[in-house]
C-alpha positions in Angstrom: -17.1 24.3 -2.8 -13.9 22.3 -2.2 -12.8 22.3 1.4 -9.1 23.3 1.8 -7.7 22.4 5.2 -4.6 24.2 6.2 -2.7 21.2 7.5 -0.7 18.4 5.9 -2.9 15.3 5.6 -0.1 13.0 4.3 -0.1 9.7 6.1 2.6 9.1 8.7 2.2 5.4 8.6 2.6 2.5 6.1 -0.4 2.1 3.9 -2.3 -1.0 5.1 -4.1 -3.4 2.9 -7.7 -3.2 2.1 -10.1 -4.6 4.6 -13.1 -6.5 3.2 -16.4 -4.8 3.8 -19.8 -6.6 3.7 -22.4 -4.0 2.9 -26.0 -5.0 2.9 -26.7 -3.4 -0.4 -24.6 -2.1 -3.3 -23.4 1.5 -2.7 -21.4 4.1 -4.7 -17.6 3.7 -4.5 -16.0 6.0 -2.0 -19.1 6.5 0.1 -19.7 5.2 3.6 -22.9 3.5 4.7 -24.3 4.3 8.1 -23.7 1.4 10.6 -26.8 -0.2 12.0 -27.2 0.1 15.8 -26.5 -3.1 17.6 -29.5 -5.2 18.2 -31.9 -3.1 16.1 -33.9 -4.7 13.3 -33.7 -3.2 9.9 -36.6 -1.0 8.9 -38.0 -0.6 5.4 -38.6 3.1 5.9 -35.8 5.5 4.9 -33.4 6.4 7.7 -32.0 9.8 8.4 -28.4 10.0 7.3 -25.9 9.5 10.1 -24.2 12.7 11.4 -21.0 10.8 11.2 -21.1 10.3 7.5 -20.8 13.8 5.9 -17.5 14.8 7.6 -15.9 11.5 6.8 -16.9 11.7 3.1 -15.7 15.3 2.9 -12.3 14.2 4.4 -12.0 11.2 2.0 -12.9 13.4 -1.0 -10.2 15.9 0.0 -7.7 13.1 0.3 -8.6 11.7 -3.1 -9.1 14.9 -5.1 -6.7 17.5 -3.5 -4.0 15.2 -2.1 -4.1 12.5 -4.8 -3.8 9.7 -2.2 -3.9 6.1 -3.5 -7.1 3.9 -3.3 -5.4 1.8 -0.6 -4.6 4.8 1.6 -8.1 6.2 1.3 -9.6 2.8 2.1 -7.3 2.6 5.1 -8.6 6.0 6.4 -12.2 4.9 5.7 -11.8 1.6 7.6 -10.1 3.2 10.6 -12.7 6.0 10.8 -15.5 3.4 10.4 -14.2 1.5 13.4 -14.2 4.7 15.5 -17.6 5.7 14.1 -19.3 2.4 15.1 -17.5 2.4 18.5 -19.0 5.9 19.2 -22.5 5.0 17.9 -22.7 1.9 20.1 -21.9 4.1 23.1 -24.7 6.6 22.4 -22.5 9.4 20.8 -24.6 11.0 18.1 -21.9 12.8 16.0 -18.3 13.9 15.8 -19.0 17.0 17.9 -19.4 14.6 20.9 -16.0 13.1 20.4 -13.8 13.5 23.5 -10.4 12.5 24.8 -11.9 9.7 26.9 -13.7 8.2 23.9 -10.4 8.1 21.9 -8.5 6.5 24.8 -11.3 3.9 25.3 -11.4 3.1 21.6 -7.6 2.5 21.5 -7.8 0.4 24.6 -10.6 -1.6 22.9 -8.5 -2.1 19.8 -5.6 -3.4 21.9 -7.4 -5.5 24.5 -10.7 -6.7 22.9 -9.6 -7.0 19.3 -6.0 -7.9 20.0 -4.4 -5.5 17.4 -0.7 -5.2 17.3 1.1 -2.0 18.2 1.8 -1.2 14.5 -2.0 -1.5 13.7 -2.9 0.7 16.7 -0.3 3.3 15.6 -2.0 3.4 12.2 -5.4 4.1 13.9 -3.8 6.8 15.9 -2.3 8.5 12.9 -5.7 8.4 11.1 -7.6 9.9 14.1 -5.0 12.7 14.5 -5.2 13.8 10.9 -9.0 13.5 10.8 -9.2 15.5 14.0 -7.1 18.4 12.4 -9.4 18.2 9.4 -12.5 18.7 11.4 -11.0 21.5 13.5 -9.8 23.4 10.5 -13.2 23.2 8.8 -15.2 24.2 11.9 -16.7 20.8 12.5 -15.1 20.8 15.9 -14.1 23.8 18.0 -11.3 21.9 19.7 -9.4 18.9 18.4 -9.6 16.1 21.0 -6.8 14.2 19.2 -4.4 17.1 19.2 -2.3 15.8 22.1 -2.7 12.1 21.1 0.8 10.5 21.2 1.9 8.1 18.5 2.8 4.7 19.9 6.5 3.8 19.4 7.0 0.7 17.3 10.0 -1.5 16.7 11.5 -1.0 13.3 11.1 -4.3 11.6 14.0 -5.3 9.4 12.5 -6.5 6.1 12.9 -10.0 4.9 15.4 -10.4 2.1 16.0 -13.2 -0.3 19.5 -14.6 -1.1 20.7 -14.5 -4.6 20.1 -18.2 -5.1 16.5 -18.0 -3.8 15.8 -15.1 -6.3 17.0 -17.4 -9.1 14.8 -20.2 -7.9 11.8 -17.9 -7.8 12.4 -16.4 -11.3 12.9 -19.9 -12.7 9.8 -21.3 -11.1 7.3 -20.7 -14.0 7.2 -23.6 -16.4 6.8 -23.4 -20.2 3.8 -25.8 -19.8 1.9 -23.1 -17.8 -0.8 -21.3 -19.8 0.4 -17.9 -18.6 4.1 -18.8 -18.5 5.3 -15.7 -20.5 3.2 -13.4 -18.4 4.4 -14.8 -15.1 8.0 -14.7 -16.1 7.7 -11.0 -17.2 5.8 -10.2 -14.0 8.4 -11.7 -11.7 11.3 -10.3 -13.6 9.8 -6.8 -13.6 9.1 -6.9 -9.8 12.7 -7.7 -9.0 14.3 -5.6 -11.7 12.6 -2.4 -10.7 11.8 -2.9 -7.0 8.1 -2.2 -7.9 5.1 -2.4 -5.6 2.4 -4.9 -6.5 0.0 -2.0 -7.2 2.5 -0.2 -9.4 3.0 -3.3 -11.5 -0.7 -3.9 -11.8 -1.4 -0.2 -12.8 1.4 -0.2 -15.4 0.2 0.7 -18.9 1.8 0.0 -22.3 2.5 3.7 -22.7 4.7 3.5 -19.5 7.0 0.9 -21.0 10.0 2.3 -22.9 11.8 -0.9 -23.8 14.1 0.7 -26.3 15.4 3.0 -23.6 15.4 0.4 -20.9 13.2 2.3 -18.5 9.6 2.2 -17.2 7.5 5.1 -16.0 6.0 4.4 -12.6 3.2 6.3 -10.9 3.7 5.6 -7.2 2.1 6.7 -4.0 0.6 10.1 -4.0 0.7 10.1 -7.8 4.4 10.7 -7.7 6.1 9.8 -11.0 9.5 8.2 -11.3 11.5 6.6 -14.1 13.0 3.2 -13.2 15.8 1.6 -15.3 15.1 -2.1 -16.0 17.8 -4.7 -16.7 18.1 -6.7 -19.9 16.5 -10.0 -18.6 13.4 -8.2 -17.5 13.2 -6.2 -20.8 13.5 -9.4 -22.9 10.8 -11.1 -20.8 8.4 -8.1 -21.1 9.0 -7.8 -24.8 8.4 -11.5 -25.4 5.2 -11.5 -23.3 3.9 -8.4 -25.2 4.7 -9.9 -28.6 3.6 -13.5 -28.1 1.0 -13.8 -25.4 -0.7 -10.5 -24.6 -2.4 -10.3 -28.0 -4.1 -13.6 -27.3 -5.3 -12.4 -23.9 -6.4 -9.0 -25.0 -10.1 -8.2 -25.1 -12.1 -5.0 -25.9 -12.2 -4.3 -22.1 -8.5 -4.9 -21.6 -7.5 -1.3 -22.0 -3.8 -0.5 -22.2 -2.7 -2.2 -19.0 0.4 -4.4 -19.5 -0.5 -7.4 -17.5 -3.8 -9.2 -18.2 -5.6 -12.1 -16.6 -6.6 -15.3 -18.5 -10.0 -13.6 -19.2 -8.4 -10.5 -20.6 -9.1 -8.3 -17.6 -6.3 -6.1 -16.2 -4.8 -7.9 -13.2 -5.1 -6.4 -9.7 -2.4 -6.2 -7.0 -4.2 -9.2 -5.3 -3.4 -11.2 -8.4 0.2 -10.1 -8.3 0.4 -11.4 -4.8 -1.2 -14.7 -5.8 1.2 -15.2 -8.7 4.3 -14.6 -6.5 3.0 -16.8 -3.7 2.2 -19.6 -6.1 5.6 -19.7 -7.7 7.3 -19.2 -4.4 5.6 -22.3 -3.1 6.6 -24.2 -6.3 10.2 -23.1 -5.7 10.1 -24.3 -2.1 10.4 -20.8 -0.6 8.5 -19.6 2.4 7.3 -16.1 3.4 7.8 -14.6 -0.1 5.5 -11.9 -1.5 5.9 -9.0 -3.9 7.4 -6.7 -1.2 10.0 -9.4 -0.5 11.3 -8.9 -4.0 11.2 -5.1 -3.5 13.2 -5.5 -0.3 15.7 -7.8 -2.0 16.1 -5.3 -4.9 17.0 -2.5 -2.5 19.3 -4.6 -0.3 21.2 -6.2 -3.3 21.8 -2.7 -4.8 23.2 -1.4 -1.5 25.3 -4.5 -1.1 26.7 -3.9 -4.5 27.8 -0.4 -3.6 24.8 1.7 -4.8 24.3 5.1 -3.1 21.5 5.3 -0.6 20.0 8.4 -2.3 19.9 6.5 -5.6 18.1 3.6 -4.0 15.6 6.1 -2.4 14.8 7.6 -5.8 14.4 4.1 -7.4 12.0 3.0 -4.7 10.0 6.2 -4.7 10.5 6.9 -1.0 9.7 10.5 0.1 11.9 10.2 3.2 15.3 8.7 3.2 14.7 7.3 6.7 12.4 4.8 5.1 15.2 3.7 2.8 17.8 3.5 5.6 16.2 0.3 7.0 18.0 -1.6 4.2 21.4 -0.5 5.6 20.8 -2.7 8.6 20.3 -5.9 6.6 23.7 -6.6 5.1 26.1 -6.8 8.1 28.8 -8.4 5.9 29.1 -5.3 3.7 29.5 -3.1 6.8 32.4 -5.2 8.0 34.0 -5.1 4.6 33.8 -1.3 4.5 35.5 -1.1 7.9 38.2 -3.5 6.9 38.9 -1.6 3.7 38.8 2.0 4.9 39.5 2.1 8.6 43.2 3.0 9.4 43.4 0.3 12.0 41.1 -2.5 10.8 
């Protein structure tokens, strides 16, 4: 029977990257292995499943099946809950029913003081604990939610890094015709900037999502939300050339319908997208450039050119316009120009 909590499990924080795990033995995807108690040697006899495991797996299943959250979001929830799980087990707590306010406070203090996490990372942990606490209470795992009154740490709003027009041109021109994957890399960079795409969205793009004759691509973003993004002519030409001239040589039986393939014919991952961008940024002499920098630049350059904030929100796939509003703080020159043009006494 599928559990149906009566609360909103949507994440209130930016989705963090995957944290590498080092399991002792292969396990099924999406399942959590019980942590070994500190200092205890491994036994060859079967161990009783941890009382922590079942509620966490039920929660993650709900997030995946019912809410349609991305793999990165689910992995972030799993990693944060694993940290809390291990912390409790090391202090003799046998299950989630033993979780109390003091445990949560001590855990957050441990994250800040012993592990040295930034406020933004601690805020992510707080959001995970709050939503998981509501899940357990709504499903009868806990009678009272100890995280109900947990306050979200306030964080400074970080203005995103944005590339100047000249730097964008340097990056897009960094791939060289002598590179073995020249056509792919050109198309990849052009598509990232032309559509303001996330690295995961580009990696997941299928051939059926490209409508080159219409000049648009279909994007399946966070939470399986679909949007149509117009793409400019340079990116369309680069994509068409890559698909016609290089992709057939890379394609293998296991390639599937993904647009961007690796040298071995496997669909690329978002990690590969990051590596491609970083490699060509270094070649172009640019620092601190990654796929999201191109996404930030896409949004900022549109707003600087006079695009409506709501339009940019739709193109980026933001659920909340407050997320998009951060880009209005980047281009101070445009704000001065607006005042000079429209204020009665400039």
